[in-house]
PDB file of N, CA, C and O in Angstrom, chain B, residues numbered from 101:
ATOM      1  N   MET B 101     -33.846  16.988   5.137  1.00  0.00           N
ATOM      2  CA  MET B 101     -34.984  18.356   5.809  1.00  0.00           C
ATOM      3  C   MET B 101     -34.470  17.354   7.135  1.00  0.00           C
ATOM      4  O   MET B 101     -34.121  16.193   6.923  1.00  0.00           O
ATOM      5  N   PRO B 102     -34.471  17.835   8.245  1.00  0.00           N
ATOM      6  CA  PRO B 102     -35.295  17.090   9.905  1.00  0.00           C
ATOM      7  C   PRO B 102     -36.259  17.369   9.644  1.00  0.00           C
ATOM      8  O   PRO B 102     -36.513  18.332   8.922  1.00  0.00           O
ATOM      9  N   THR B 103     -37.243  16.477  10.242  1.00  0.00           N
ATOM     10  CA  THR B 103     -38.231  16.752  11.219  1.00  0.00           C
ATOM     11  C   THR B 103     -38.797  17.260  12.485  1.00  0.00           C
ATOM     12  O   THR B 103     -39.905  17.744  12.717  1.00  0.00           O
ATOM     13  N   THR B 104     -37.878  17.061  13.175  1.00  0.00           N
ATOM     14  CA  THR B 104     -38.123  17.170  14.318  1.00  0.00           C
ATOM     15  C   THR B 104     -36.644  18.168  14.544  1.00  0.00           C
ATOM     16  O   THR B 104     -35.647  18.226  13.824  1.00  0.00           O
ATOM     17  N   GLN B 105     -36.983  18.960  15.941  1.00  0.00           N
ATOM     18  CA  GLN B 105     -35.489  19.504  16.430  1.00  0.00           C
ATOM     19  C   GLN B 105     -34.695  18.284  17.098  1.00  0.00           C
ATOM     20  O   GLN B 105     -33.505  18.479  17.349  1.00  0.00           O
ATOM     21  N   ALA B 106     -35.369  16.808  17.464  1.00  0.00           N
ATOM     22  CA  ALA B 106     -34.162  16.135  18.070  1.00  0.00           C
ATOM     23  C   ALA B 106     -33.478  15.954  16.874  1.00  0.00           C
ATOM     24  O   ALA B 106     -32.293  16.265  16.757  1.00  0.00           O
ATOM     25  N   ASP B 107     -34.282  15.368  15.783  1.00  0.00           N
ATOM     26  CA  ASP B 107     -33.130  14.886  14.138  1.00  0.00           C
ATOM     27  C   ASP B 107     -32.110  15.742  14.267  1.00  0.00           C
ATOM     28  O   ASP B 107     -30.970  15.405  14.589  1.00  0.00           O
ATOM     29  N   ALA B 108     -32.628  17.343  13.922  1.00  0.00           N
ATOM     30  CA  ALA B 108     -31.739  17.928  13.455  1.00  0.00           C
ATOM     31  C   ALA B 108     -30.541  18.232  14.493  1.00  0.00           C
ATOM     32  O   ALA B 108     -29.464  18.552  13.992  1.00  0.00           O
ATOM     33  N   THR B 109     -30.667  18.138  16.295  1.00  0.00           N
ATOM     34  CA  THR B 109     -29.676  17.988  16.678  1.00  0.00           C
ATOM     35  C   THR B 109     -28.908  16.656  16.986  1.00  0.00           C
ATOM     36  O   THR B 109     -28.021  16.623  17.838  1.00  0.00           O
ATOM     37  N   ARG B 110     -29.286  15.565  16.259  1.00  0.00           N
ATOM     38  CA  ARG B 110     -28.039  13.946  16.227  1.00  0.00           C
ATOM     39  C   ARG B 110     -28.264  14.517  14.952  1.00  0.00           C
ATOM     40  O   ARG B 110     -29.109  13.658  14.699  1.00  0.00           O
ATOM     41  N   ARG B 111     -28.254  15.434  13.586  1.00  0.00           N
ATOM     42  CA  ARG B 111     -27.013  15.470  11.953  1.00  0.00           C
ATOM     43  C   ARG B 111     -26.202  16.866  12.033  1.00  0.00           C
ATOM     44  O   ARG B 111     -26.739  17.971  11.948  1.00  0.00           O
ATOM     45  N   PRO B 112     -24.478  16.577  12.254  1.00  0.00           N
ATOM     46  CA  PRO B 112     -24.464  17.804  12.255  1.00  0.00           C
ATOM     47  C   PRO B 112     -24.807  18.669  10.856  1.00  0.00           C
ATOM     48  O   PRO B 112     -25.292  18.309   9.783  1.00  0.00           O
ATOM     49  N   PRO B 113     -24.381  19.849  11.301  1.00  0.00           N
ATOM     50  CA  PRO B 113     -24.494  20.507  10.215  1.00  0.00           C
ATOM     51  C   PRO B 113     -24.092  20.494   8.184  1.00  0.00           C
ATOM     52  O   PRO B 113     -22.993  19.970   8.372  1.00  0.00           O
ATOM     53  N   MET B 114     -24.123  20.589   7.247  1.00  0.00           N
ATOM     54  CA  MET B 114     -23.120  20.509   6.361  1.00  0.00           C
ATOM     55  C   MET B 114     -21.939  20.752   6.267  1.00  0.00           C
ATOM     56  O   MET B 114     -21.137  20.034   5.671  1.00  0.00           O
ATOM     57  N   GLU B 115     -21.577  22.189   7.060  1.00  0.00           N
ATOM     58  CA  GLU B 115     -20.704  22.796   7.108  1.00  0.00           C
ATOM     59  C   GLU B 115     -19.735  22.277   8.042  1.00  0.00           C
ATOM     60  O   GLU B 115     -18.551  22.607   8.108  1.00  0.00           O
ATOM     61  N   SER B 116     -20.266  21.542   8.669  1.00  0.00           N
ATOM     62  CA  SER B 116     -19.180  20.398   9.288  1.00  0.00           C
ATOM     63  C   SER B 116     -17.926  19.617   8.568  1.00  0.00           C
ATOM     64  O   SER B 116     -16.698  19.582   8.492  1.00  0.00           O
ATOM     65  N   LEU B 117     -19.396  18.892   7.999  1.00  0.00           N
ATOM     66  CA  LEU B 117     -19.186  17.480   7.343  1.00  0.00           C
ATOM     67  C   LEU B 117     -18.393  18.345   6.353  1.00  0.00           C
ATOM     68  O   LEU B 117     -17.226  17.961   6.424  1.00  0.00           O
ATOM     69  N   LEU B 118     -18.509  19.373   5.432  1.00  0.00           N
ATOM     70  CA  LEU B 118     -17.700  19.671   4.751  1.00  0.00           C
ATOM     71  C   LEU B 118     -16.289  20.329   5.336  1.00  0.00           C
ATOM     72  O   LEU B 118     -15.379  20.718   4.604  1.00  0.00           O
ATOM     73  N   ARG B 119     -16.276  20.373   6.555  1.00  0.00           N
ATOM     74  CA  ARG B 119     -15.150  20.903   6.833  1.00  0.00           C
ATOM     75  C   ARG B 119     -14.191  19.499   7.642  1.00  0.00           C
ATOM     76  O   ARG B 119     -13.385  19.890   8.487  1.00  0.00           O
ATOM     77  N   ASP B 120     -14.256  17.976   7.418  1.00  0.00           N
ATOM     78  CA  ASP B 120     -13.990  17.362   7.360  1.00  0.00           C
ATOM     79  C   ASP B 120     -13.895  16.184   5.716  1.00  0.00           C
ATOM     80  O   ASP B 120     -14.158  15.002   5.500  1.00  0.00           O
ATOM     81  N   LEU B 121     -13.460  17.156   5.018  1.00  0.00           N
ATOM     82  CA  LEU B 121     -13.115  17.211   3.496  1.00  0.00           C
ATOM     83  C   LEU B 121     -11.890  17.336   3.681  1.00  0.00           C
ATOM     84  O   LEU B 121     -11.329  17.917   4.609  1.00  0.00           O
ATOM     85  N   PRO B 122     -11.338  16.673   2.607  1.00  0.00           N
ATOM     86  CA  PRO B 122      -9.580  16.817   2.273  1.00  0.00           C
ATOM     87  C   PRO B 122      -9.661  17.686   1.361  1.00  0.00           C
ATOM     88  O   PRO B 122     -10.429  17.340   0.464  1.00  0.00           O
ATOM     89  N   GLU B 123      -8.903  19.261   1.135  1.00  0.00           N
ATOM     90  CA  GLU B 123      -9.182  20.852   0.540  1.00  0.00           C
ATOM     91  C   GLU B 123      -9.679  20.238  -0.847  1.00  0.00           C
ATOM     92  O   GLU B 123     -10.712  20.736  -1.292  1.00  0.00           O
ATOM     93  N   PRO B 124      -9.216  19.454  -1.417  1.00  0.00           N
ATOM     94  CA  PRO B 124      -9.494  19.423  -3.130  1.00  0.00           C
ATOM     95  C   PRO B 124     -10.682  19.187  -3.519  1.00  0.00           C
ATOM     96  O   PRO B 124     -11.319  19.491  -4.528  1.00  0.00           O
ATOM     97  N   HIS B 125     -11.055  18.210  -1.968  1.00  0.00           N
ATOM     98  CA  HIS B 125     -12.816  17.771  -2.575  1.00  0.00           C
ATOM     99  C   HIS B 125     -13.743  19.196  -1.947  1.00  0.00           C
ATOM    100  O   HIS B 125     -14.831  19.554  -2.399  1.00  0.00           O
ATOM    101  N   ARG B 126     -13.127  19.743  -1.010  1.00  0.00           N
ATOM    102  CA  ARG B 126     -13.934  20.992  -0.593  1.00  0.00           C
ATOM    103  C   ARG B 126     -13.987  22.097  -1.122  1.00  0.00           C
ATOM    104  O   ARG B 126     -14.737  23.028  -0.831  1.00  0.00           O
ATOM    105  N   GLU B 127     -13.179  22.045  -1.939  1.00  0.00           N
ATOM    106  CA  GLU B 127     -12.506  23.394  -3.454  1.00  0.00           C
ATOM    107  C   GLU B 127     -13.593  22.776  -4.025  1.00  0.00           C
ATOM    108  O   GLU B 127     -14.622  23.435  -3.872  1.00  0.00           O
ATOM    109  N   ILE B 128     -13.742  21.693  -4.659  1.00  0.00           N
ATOM    110  CA  ILE B 128     -14.192  21.659  -6.336  1.00  0.00           C
ATOM    111  C   ILE B 128     -15.921  21.426  -5.615  1.00  0.00           C
ATOM    112  O   ILE B 128     -16.463  22.045  -6.530  1.00  0.00           O
ATOM    113  N   LEU B 129     -16.976  21.064  -4.811  1.00  0.00           N
ATOM    114  CA  LEU B 129     -17.440  20.654  -3.960  1.00  0.00           C
ATOM    115  C   LEU B 129     -18.126  22.143  -4.022  1.00  0.00           C
ATOM    116  O   LEU B 129     -19.011  22.129  -4.877  1.00  0.00           O
ATOM    117  N   VAL B 130     -18.015  23.261  -3.469  1.00  0.00           N
ATOM    118  CA  VAL B 130     -17.451  24.669  -3.364  1.00  0.00           C
ATOM    119  C   VAL B 130     -18.107  25.523  -4.522  1.00  0.00           C
ATOM    120  O   VAL B 130     -19.170  26.136  -4.618  1.00  0.00           O
ATOM    121  N   ALA B 131     -16.843  25.268  -5.507  1.00  0.00           N
ATOM    122  CA  ALA B 131     -16.610  25.397  -6.979  1.00  0.00           C
ATOM    123  C   ALA B 131     -17.795  25.124  -7.565  1.00  0.00           C
ATOM    124  O   ALA B 131     -18.274  26.005  -8.279  1.00  0.00           O
ATOM    125  N   THR B 132     -18.281  24.276  -7.452  1.00  0.00           N
ATOM    126  CA  THR B 132     -19.541  23.591  -8.993  1.00  0.00           C
ATOM    127  C   THR B 132     -20.648  23.620  -7.362  1.00  0.00           C
ATOM    128  O   THR B 132     -20.925  24.697  -6.835  1.00  0.00           O
ATOM    129  N   TYR B 133     -20.953  22.789  -7.004  1.00  0.00           N
ATOM    130  CA  TYR B 133     -22.442  22.850  -6.194  1.00  0.00           C
ATOM    131  C   TYR B 133     -22.948  24.120  -5.317  1.00  0.00           C
ATOM    132  O   TYR B 133     -24.135  24.361  -5.097  1.00  0.00           O
ATOM    133  N   PHE B 134     -22.038  24.762  -4.931  1.00  0.00           N
ATOM    134  CA  PHE B 134     -22.365  26.188  -3.454  1.00  0.00           C
ATOM    135  C   PHE B 134     -22.429  27.752  -4.240  1.00  0.00           C
ATOM    136  O   PHE B 134     -22.872  28.854  -3.917  1.00  0.00           O
ATOM    137  N   ARG B 135     -21.495  26.998  -5.852  1.00  0.00           N
ATOM    138  CA  ARG B 135     -21.330  28.571  -6.896  1.00  0.00           C
ATOM    139  C   ARG B 135     -22.301  28.316  -7.736  1.00  0.00           C
ATOM    140  O   ARG B 135     -22.780  29.128  -8.527  1.00  0.00           O
ATOM    141  N   ARG B 136     -22.633  27.148  -7.590  1.00  0.00           N
ATOM    142  CA  ARG B 136     -23.566  26.238  -8.668  1.00  0.00           C
ATOM    143  C   ARG B 136     -22.785  27.033 -10.508  1.00  0.00           C
ATOM    144  O   ARG B 136     -23.051  27.679 -11.521  1.00  0.00           O
ATOM    145  N   ARG B 137     -21.821  26.359  -9.815  1.00  0.00           N
ATOM    146  CA  ARG B 137     -21.573  26.104 -11.341  1.00  0.00           C
ATOM    147  C   ARG B 137     -21.165  24.648 -12.619  1.00  0.00           C
ATOM    148  O   ARG B 137     -20.479  23.695 -12.253  1.00  0.00           O
ATOM    149  N   THR B 138     -21.456  24.700 -13.365  1.00  0.00           N
ATOM    150  CA  THR B 138     -20.766  23.689 -14.446  1.00  0.00           C
ATOM    151  C   THR B 138     -19.661  23.364 -13.897  1.00  0.00           C
ATOM    152  O   THR B 138     -19.059  23.964 -13.006  1.00  0.00           O
ATOM    153  N   PRO B 139     -19.295  22.088 -14.606  1.00  0.00           N
ATOM    154  CA  PRO B 139     -17.490  21.869 -14.098  1.00  0.00           C
ATOM    155  C   PRO B 139     -17.028  22.611 -14.864  1.00  0.00           C
ATOM    156  O   PRO B 139     -16.332  23.472 -14.326  1.00  0.00           O
ATOM    157  N   GLN B 140     -17.140  22.702 -16.449  1.00  0.00           N
ATOM    158  CA  GLN B 140     -16.588  23.336 -17.577  1.00  0.00           C
ATOM    159  C   GLN B 140     -16.422  25.000 -16.911  1.00  0.00           C
ATOM    160  O   GLN B 140     -15.512  25.669 -17.401  1.00  0.00           O
ATOM    161  N   GLU B 141     -17.429  25.756 -15.636  1.00  0.00           N
ATOM    162  CA  GLU B 141     -17.024  27.054 -15.738  1.00  0.00           C
ATOM    163  C   GLU B 141     -16.613  27.093 -14.335  1.00  0.00           C
ATOM    164  O   GLU B 141     -16.711  28.048 -13.565  1.00  0.00           O
ATOM    165  N   ALA B 142     -16.005  25.597 -14.039  1.00  0.00           N
ATOM    166  CA  ALA B 142     -15.262  25.943 -12.242  1.00  0.00           C
ATOM    167  C   ALA B 142     -13.890  25.402 -12.814  1.00  0.00           C
ATOM    168  O   ALA B 142     -12.991  25.874 -12.118  1.00  0.00           O
ATOM    169  N   ALA B 143     -13.437  24.680 -13.706  1.00  0.00           N
ATOM    170  CA  ALA B 143     -12.313  24.483 -14.537  1.00  0.00           C
ATOM    171  C   ALA B 143     -12.021  25.638 -15.250  1.00  0.00           C
ATOM    172  O   ALA B 143     -10.865  26.038 -15.391  1.00  0.00           O
ATOM    173  N   LYS B 144     -12.755  26.062 -15.595  1.00  0.00           N
ATOM    174  CA  LYS B 144     -12.447  27.594 -15.857  1.00  0.00           C
ATOM    175  C   LYS B 144     -11.338  28.563 -14.609  1.00  0.00           C
ATOM    176  O   LYS B 144     -10.218  29.072 -14.632  1.00  0.00           O
ATOM    177  N   ALA B 145     -12.430  28.410 -13.647  1.00  0.00           N
ATOM    178  CA  ALA B 145     -12.716  29.624 -12.239  1.00  0.00           C
ATOM    179  C   ALA B 145     -11.174  28.833 -12.221  1.00  0.00           C
ATOM    180  O   ALA B 145     -10.196  29.379 -12.733  1.00  0.00           O
ATOM    181  N   LEU B 146     -11.120  27.953 -11.794  1.00  0.00           N
ATOM    182  CA  LEU B 146      -9.887  27.350 -11.285  1.00  0.00           C
ATOM    183  C   LEU B 146      -8.941  26.999 -11.586  1.00  0.00           C
ATOM    184  O   LEU B 146      -8.022  26.513 -10.926  1.00  0.00           O
ATOM    185  N   GLY B 147      -9.065  27.243 -12.843  1.00  0.00           N
ATOM    186  CA  GLY B 147      -7.634  27.077 -14.057  1.00  0.00           C
ATOM    187  C   GLY B 147      -7.014  25.172 -14.030  1.00  0.00           C
ATOM    188  O   GLY B 147      -6.073  24.466 -14.394  1.00  0.00           O
ATOM    189  N   LEU B 148      -8.244  25.117 -13.373  1.00  0.00           N
ATOM    190  CA  LEU B 148      -8.349  23.333 -14.153  1.00  0.00           C
ATOM    191  C   LEU B 148      -8.099  22.428 -15.362  1.00  0.00           C
ATOM    192  O   LEU B 148      -7.893  23.153 -16.335  1.00  0.00           O
ATOM    193  N   PRO B 149      -8.039  21.222 -15.666  1.00  0.00           N
ATOM    194  CA  PRO B 149      -8.343  20.677 -17.150  1.00  0.00           C
ATOM    195  C   PRO B 149      -9.778  20.209 -16.717  1.00  0.00           C
ATOM    196  O   PRO B 149      -9.907  19.817 -15.557  1.00  0.00           O
ATOM    197  N   GLN B 150     -11.086  20.218 -17.722  1.00  0.00           N
ATOM    198  CA  GLN B 150     -12.114  19.713 -17.207  1.00  0.00           C
ATOM    199  C   GLN B 150     -12.364  18.534 -16.734  1.00  0.00           C
ATOM    200  O   GLN B 150     -13.202  18.088 -15.951  1.00  0.00           O
ATOM    201  N   ALA B 151     -11.001  17.841 -17.681  1.00  0.00           N
ATOM    202  CA  ALA B 151     -11.591  16.441 -17.155  1.00  0.00           C
ATOM    203  C   ALA B 151     -10.902  16.174 -15.709  1.00  0.00           C
ATOM    204  O   ALA B 151     -11.338  15.172 -15.142  1.00  0.00           O
ATOM    205  N   GLU B 152      -9.948  16.869 -15.049  1.00  0.00           N
ATOM    206  CA  GLU B 152      -9.453  17.000 -13.543  1.00  0.00           C
ATOM    207  C   GLU B 152     -10.983  17.146 -12.784  1.00  0.00           C
ATOM    208  O   GLU B 152     -11.545  16.454 -11.935  1.00  0.00           O
ATOM    209  N   VAL B 153     -11.357  18.339 -13.483  1.00  0.00           N
ATOM    210  CA  VAL B 153     -12.525  18.806 -12.600  1.00  0.00           C
ATOM    211  C   VAL B 153     -13.603  17.434 -12.050  1.00  0.00           C
ATOM    212  O   VAL B 153     -13.747  17.035 -10.895  1.00  0.00           O
ATOM    213  N   ARG B 154     -14.046  17.085 -12.904  1.00  0.00           N
ATOM    214  CA  ARG B 154     -15.405  16.036 -13.208  1.00  0.00           C
ATOM    215  C   ARG B 154     -13.871  14.805 -12.309  1.00  0.00           C
ATOM    216  O   ARG B 154     -13.850  15.225 -11.152  1.00  0.00           O
ATOM    217  N   ALA B 155     -13.363  14.265 -12.360  1.00  0.00           N
ATOM    218  CA  ALA B 155     -12.664  13.025 -11.551  1.00  0.00           C
ATOM    219  C   ALA B 155     -12.649  13.997  -9.672  1.00  0.00           C
ATOM    220  O   ALA B 155     -12.925  13.286  -8.706  1.00  0.00           O
ATOM    221  N   ARG B 156     -12.448  14.933  -9.512  1.00  0.00           N
ATOM    222  CA  ARG B 156     -12.634  15.823  -8.549  1.00  0.00           C
ATOM    223  C   ARG B 156     -13.356  15.506  -8.252  1.00  0.00           C
ATOM    224  O   ARG B 156     -13.195  14.580  -7.457  1.00  0.00           O
ATOM    225  N   LEU B 157     -15.064  15.979  -8.609  1.00  0.00           N
ATOM    226  CA  LEU B 157     -16.621  15.974  -8.185  1.00  0.00           C
ATOM    227  C   LEU B 157     -16.623  15.084  -8.171  1.00  0.00           C
ATOM    228  O   LEU B 157     -17.035  14.884  -7.028  1.00  0.00           O
ATOM    229  N   TYR B 158     -16.418  13.856  -8.725  1.00  0.00           N
ATOM    230  CA  TYR B 158     -16.521  12.236  -8.617  1.00  0.00           C
ATOM    231  C   TYR B 158     -16.142  11.877  -6.888  1.00  0.00           C
ATOM    232  O   TYR B 158     -16.600  11.618  -5.775  1.00  0.00           O
ATOM    233  N   GLU B 159     -15.214  12.051  -7.520  1.00  0.00           N
ATOM    234  CA  GLU B 159     -14.452  11.621  -5.490  1.00  0.00           C
ATOM    235  C   GLU B 159     -14.773  12.724  -4.562  1.00  0.00           C
ATOM    236  O   GLU B 159     -14.679  12.528  -3.350  1.00  0.00           O
ATOM    237  N   ALA B 160     -15.080  13.665  -4.950  1.00  0.00           N
ATOM    238  CA  ALA B 160     -15.762  14.506  -3.469  1.00  0.00           C
ATOM    239  C   ALA B 160     -16.782  14.118  -2.838  1.00  0.00           C
ATOM    240  O   ALA B 160     -17.023  14.345  -1.652  1.00  0.00           O
ATOM    241  N   MET B 161     -17.898  13.082  -4.139  1.00  0.00           N
ATOM    242  CA  MET B 161     -18.998  13.016  -3.621  1.00  0.00           C
ATOM    243  C   MET B 161     -19.320  11.561  -2.808  1.00  0.00           C
ATOM    244  O   MET B 161     -20.298  11.213  -2.147  1.00  0.00           O
ATOM    245  N   ARG B 162     -18.014  10.846  -3.168  1.00  0.00           N
ATOM    246  CA  ARG B 162     -18.190   9.664  -2.853  1.00  0.00           C
ATOM    247  C   ARG B 162     -17.693   9.922  -1.119  1.00  0.00           C
ATOM    248  O   ARG B 162     -18.252   9.466  -0.122  1.00  0.00           O
ATOM    249  N   THR B 163     -16.232  10.971  -1.199  1.00  0.00           N
ATOM    250  CA  THR B 163     -16.661  11.488   0.091  1.00  0.00           C
ATOM    251  C   THR B 163     -17.045  11.934   0.866  1.00  0.00           C
ATOM    252  O   THR B 163     -16.665  11.665   2.006  1.00  0.00           O
ATOM    253  N   LEU B 164     -17.721  12.580   0.678  1.00  0.00           N
ATOM    254  CA  LEU B 164     -19.003  13.253   1.204  1.00  0.00           C
ATOM    255  C   LEU B 164     -19.993  12.533   1.460  1.00  0.00           C
ATOM    256  O   LEU B 164     -20.599  12.685   2.521  1.00  0.00           O
ATOM    257  N   SER B 165     -20.370  11.581   0.525  1.00  0.00           N
ATOM    258  CA  SER B 165     -21.565  10.254   1.127  1.00  0.00           C
ATOM    259  C   SER B 165     -21.100   9.388   2.201  1.00  0.00           C
ATOM    260  O   SER B 165     -21.851   8.927   3.060  1.00  0.00           O
ATOM    261  N   ALA B 166     -19.638   9.140   2.125  1.00  0.00           N
ATOM    262  CA  ALA B 166     -18.926   7.972   3.272  1.00  0.00           C
ATOM    263  C   ALA B 166     -19.070   8.984   4.937  1.00  0.00           C
ATOM    264  O   ALA B 166     -19.246   8.590   6.090  1.00  0.00           O
ATOM    265  N   VAL B 167     -18.874  10.575   4.280  1.00  0.00           N
ATOM    266  CA  VAL B 167     -18.590  11.091   5.923  1.00  0.00           C
ATOM    267  C   VAL B 167     -19.732  11.284   5.979  1.00  0.00           C
ATOM    268  O   VAL B 167     -20.047  10.493   6.868  1.00  0.00           O
ATOM    269  N   VAL B 168     -21.037  11.992   5.540  1.00  0.00           N
ATOM    270  CA  VAL B 168     -23.016  11.470   5.932  1.00  0.00           C
ATOM    271  C   VAL B 168     -22.874  10.113   6.677  1.00  0.00           C
ATOM    272  O   VAL B 168     -22.889   9.960   7.899  1.00  0.00           O
ATOM    273  N   SER B 169     -22.704   8.940   5.508  1.00  0.00           N
ATOM    274  CA  SER B 169     -22.728   8.254   6.833  1.00  0.00           C
ATOM    275  C   SER B 169     -22.099   7.911   8.288  1.00  0.00           C
ATOM    276  O   SER B 169     -22.538   7.689   9.416  1.00  0.00           O
ATOM    277  N   ARG B 170     -20.999   7.977   7.735  1.00  0.00           N
ATOM    278  CA  ARG B 170     -20.590   7.704   9.613  1.00  0.00           C
ATOM    279  C   ARG B 170     -21.065   8.921   9.877  1.00  0.00           C
ATOM    280  O   ARG B 170     -20.665   9.336   8.789  1.00  0.00           O
ATOM    281  N   ALA B 171     -21.589   9.919  10.376  1.00  0.00           N
ATOM    282  CA  ALA B 171     -22.601  11.068  10.318  1.00  0.00           C
ATOM    283  C   ALA B 171     -24.121  10.780  11.304  1.00  0.00           C
ATOM    284  O   ALA B 171     -24.605  11.271  12.324  1.00  0.00           O
ATOM    285  N   GLN B 172     -24.469   9.787  10.406  1.00  0.00           N
ATOM    286  CA  GLN B 172     -25.622   9.128  10.864  1.00  0.00           C
ATOM    287  C   GLN B 172     -26.117   8.533  12.265  1.00  0.00           C
ATOM    288  O   GLN B 172     -27.220   7.993  12.351  1.00  0.00           O
TER     289      GLN B 172
END
């Protein structure tokens, strides 16, 4: 969380960072973290095997971490 307005202007908002992700990564992050679903619930909602959801979630978090690091 930014502590000053200057901090807030230096960091892009999360929505902007998410737009930089590939669609499968963005989709899985929204299906889990932003909709507060477990990987099992997300798998059912997306019609994917649970192993695929876990793999995509892992890769999405790695990619998001790299995007955030570049933005700082």
